[in-house]
C-alpha positions, -999 to 999 in steps of 0.1 A, spaced: -1 -3 1 12 34 -11 13 59 20 2 94 11 15 130 29 -16 152 38 3 175 4 1 140 -16 -31 134 -8 -45 165 -12 -32 174 -48 -42 135 -53 -79 141 -44 -79 177 -62 -72 159 -94 -96 127 -96 -119 142 -108 -153 125 -128 -155 114 -161 -179 141 -167 -154 164 -150 -130 154 -175 -152 155 -207 -165 192 -199 -128 207 -195 -121 238 -213 -89 243 -232 -66 265 -212 -64 302 -222 -29 314 -236 -25 333 -204 -26 301 -180 7 284 -172 11 248 -177 27 218 -161 43 196 -187 51 163 -177 73 136 -201 79 103 -190 102 80 -203 99 46 -199 122 16 -208 125 -18 -193 149 -10 -164 132 23 -151 114 52 -157 123 86 -155 101 116 -155 103 152 -154 77 182 -151 86 218 -165 66 250 -160 58 275 -183 46 304 -171 20 313 -195 28 349 -197 30 352 -230 26 384 -260 -14 385 -268 -16 378 -306 14 366 -310 23 336 -335 20 302 -323 54 290 -334 72 326 -314 47 313 -287 62 282 -281 99 293 -284 89 319 -257 79 292 -235 108 270 -244 131 297 -234 109 309 -202 103 269 -189 118 256 -156 119 217 -145 100 218 -116 99 182 -104 116 152 -117 119 117 -105 125 76 -112 103 48 -109 108 10 -116 104 4 -157 79 -18 -178 76 -19 -216 44 -23 -239 49 -54 -243 17 -80 -241 -3 -40 -237 -33 -61 -242 -35 -81 -209 -56 -67 -184 -27 -71 -157 -1 -58 -178 -24 -22 -180 -33 -25 -140 5 -31 -138 11 2 -160 -16 16 -141 0 16 -107 34 29 -126 16 58 -139 -1 62 -102 32 62 -84 48 88 -108 14 112 -101 21 106 -64 62 118 -68 50 144 -88 24 158 -63 48 158 -33 70 176 -51 47 208 -68 39 231 -38 4 235 -32 4 273 -39 13 264 -76 -13 280 -100 -10 249 -124 -14 225 -97 -45 234 -91 -62 230 -125 -62 197 -143 -68 214 -173 -28 228 -171 -14 194 -174 3 182 -206 17 147 -205 40 134 -228 47 96 -229 76 78 -245 73 41 -239 92 12 -251 75 -13 -273 43 8 -279 35 1 -315 2 15 -333 -27 38 -323 -47 10 -305 -20 9 -278 -14 40 -280 -51 50 -269 -47 24 -241 -16 41 -226 -33 75 -227 -66 60 -213 -43 46 -183 -27 82 -174 -60 102 -175 -70 80 -152 -36 82 -130 -31 121 -135 -72 131 -144 -63 157 -170 -82 157 -205 -71 135 -230 -64 154 -254 -36 169 -233 -19 133 -237 3 121 -261 16 86 -261 47 75 -283 75 50 -288 103 59 -267 120 60 -300 101 86 -316 102 104 -292 144 107 -291 144 109 -328 125 143 -324 148 152 -297 176 150 -321 161 161 -356 136 170 -376 117 147 -398 145 135 -423 172 153 -407 194 122 -396 198 89 -383 191 81 -351 212 50 -330 189 45 -301 204 20 -270 196 15 -232 184 -16 -221 181 -29 -259 192 -12 -290 175 -2 -324 182 21 -353 157 45 -368 152 73 -394 118 91 -396 115 107 -432 97 136 -442 67 122 -448 70 109 -409 72 74 -420 94 57 -395 124 32 -405 137 5 -383 168 -13 -380 176 -36 -346 152 -35 -325 145 -71 -326 143 -78 -291 171 -94 -264 161 -130 -276 171 -123 -312 192 -96 -309 195 -60 -294 238 -61 -298 248 -33 -280 222 -27 -252 229 -33 -218 212 -67 -219 231 -75 -246 264 -64 -225 252 -85 -197 247 -117 -214 284 -113 -231 297 -106 -197 281 -136 -182 289 -156 -212 325 -149 -211 329 -158 -173 308 -186 -173 329 -202 -205 363 -190 -182 353 -212 -153 345 -244 -174 379 -240 -189 395 -233 -153 371 -234 -127 380 -207 -98 394 -182 -122 368 -156 -115 386 -143 -81 412 -131 -105 388 -111 -124 377 -78 -119 345 -79 -142 336 -116 -129 341 -105 -91 315 -69 -97 291 -95 -120 288 -116 -94 288 -94 -64 253 -73 -85 236 -112 -85 248 -122 -51 266 -155 -57 292 -168 -73 280 -201 -85 266 -209 -115 229 -218 -98 228 -180 -88 240 -166 -124 213 -189 -137 186 -181 -111 193 -143 -119 195 -148 -158 163 -171 -169 139 -153 -138 153 -122 -135 132 -97 -156 147 -81 -186 158 -47 -169 172 -62 -140 195 -83 -162 204 -50 -183 217 -32 -152 243 -60 -150 262 -33 -175 267 -8 -149 285 -37 -131 308 -44 -167 312 -5 -170 326 3 -134 357 -24 -140 362 -18 -173 393 8 -168 410 -22 -150 395 -53 -161 405 -60 -204 374 -84 -208 353 -56 -196 372 -33 -221 365 -56 -249 328 -63 -242 319 -22 -239 344 -20 -272 324 -45 -292 289 -26 -280 298 2 -294 311 -16 -327 271 -30 -329 258 0 -325 276 13 -354 267 -17 -379 227 -1 -369 245 33 -385 257 16 -412 224 -2 -421 205 30 -427 231 47 -444 230 17 -466 194 21 -470 189 59 -472 224 74 -479 246 95 -459 233 119 -428 245 131 -393 242 107 -369 229 109 -334 237 86 -305 211 84 -278 199 64 -249 214 58 -215 240 34 -229 260 66 -233 262 70 -195 279 38 -190 312 42 -204 332 67 -225 343 37 -245 313 32 -260 309 65 -279 346 61 -287 341 26 -306 310 40 -316 328 66 -340 360 49 -346 337 24 -365 319 49 -386 333 66 -419 359 96 -409 335 121 -422 305 114 -401 291 139 -380 277 129 -345 257 143 -327 252 137 -286 213 152 -275 224 172 -244 187 167 -232 178 133 -214 146 116 -229 125 126 -197 132 158 -206 127 160 -244 94 140 -237 86 171 -215 98 195 -241 74 180 -264 46 183 -243 52 223 -238 54 225 -274 19 205 -274 4 229 -250 10 259 -272 -6 241 -305 
């Protein structure tokens, strides 16, 4: 059971209106402040950020100018992190219930951080949401997620956007047709959205088939290397910094512990082993080699897109960049020398919040 403080409960009660209340909500006037929530949901964790836009714009200005003004004047009011999930098996009521619980937890965290005297917090119609969800496909799934978000936050359905997380990341880096996105978190994928808004992808086939270069792949490669070495020379893990770090995170150095962790743990739990691999990469050649191969695999995705659609700029995004600089260096080393690589400064949850802000002023 989740326990709320009086401050949190006040917010939750205030934002849980009836369906009729939501249906009859009117769009806010341009002078109203907006609270713009961005959510980045992946297999390992979900991060969120809320931007505050004061809404004090010049009357009669063009929408694009108004958007730019609000982007400049907005600021991060709150942010947080909770457990991860995906849109896999979204038609299953249990999966939907799990997502609703996750969104409700984000709402609890949000209202715990937003001051009670904040003008936007008192009006559900001032809240705009953009959520990037791993594995989200098609209009039917988007509607399910939007409705779940509406239940959790009690804001108008038309104020909620739900997209695949790759689309959010792409538009954080490029305009349509502007370049190729290589995105790696727990998994990995290459994406291109052309000027007709058509999405093309390479990789991203899931952790069982591929996802090379992502966190799960790094974890699996480390475990594979460790246990092959153990078969060759039992007990050699004690001389391996990588094996010691991995076994410490797993909670045991015997095969039974690794087997249970790998085959009974969630995709996100296994993927987090990549943190242990990266932590010892400066002192362990095997860990270094795995991270270098991760960069090479991500460069392969870029090469596939270039072969299909021609030479364009690249952007490398996703939490994989936070693991270790070795990955990005290897990525660049396996690209043609003339390739321009961008590293988007916005984290994905901040990018989603800025898209929500843009939507608020359309």
